[in-house]
Every structure is written in C-alpha cells, then in structure tokens.
C-alpha positions, 0 to 999 in steps of 0.5 A, a space after each residue: 746157280 751158287 756162286 761156287 757153281 758160277 766160279 767153276 763154270 768160268 774156271 771151266 770155260 777159261 780152261 777150255 777157251 785157253 786150251 783152244 787158243 793154245 792149240 790154234 796158236 801152236 798150229 798157226 805159228 808152229 810151222 813158222 817158228 819151229 823150236 830146237 826141241 
C-alpha cells in the first residue's frame, strides 16, 4: 500500500474511533451531567 493509502486509512480509523468514543461518552455521562441547552 502506498503512503497516501496508509495515511488515509489511519485518518479514517481515527475518525471512526473518535466518533465512537464521543457517542459512548455522551451516552455514559449525558444523563449524569445534562447541559443547559
């Protein structure tokens, strides 16, 4: 695989992983600390 391919794959996995962690964090702590919005 080319370097650009590896970079794209890493960015894609980082985005998916970050989105998953963000959703998990919102579900886990959303009810405990409701925002004023």
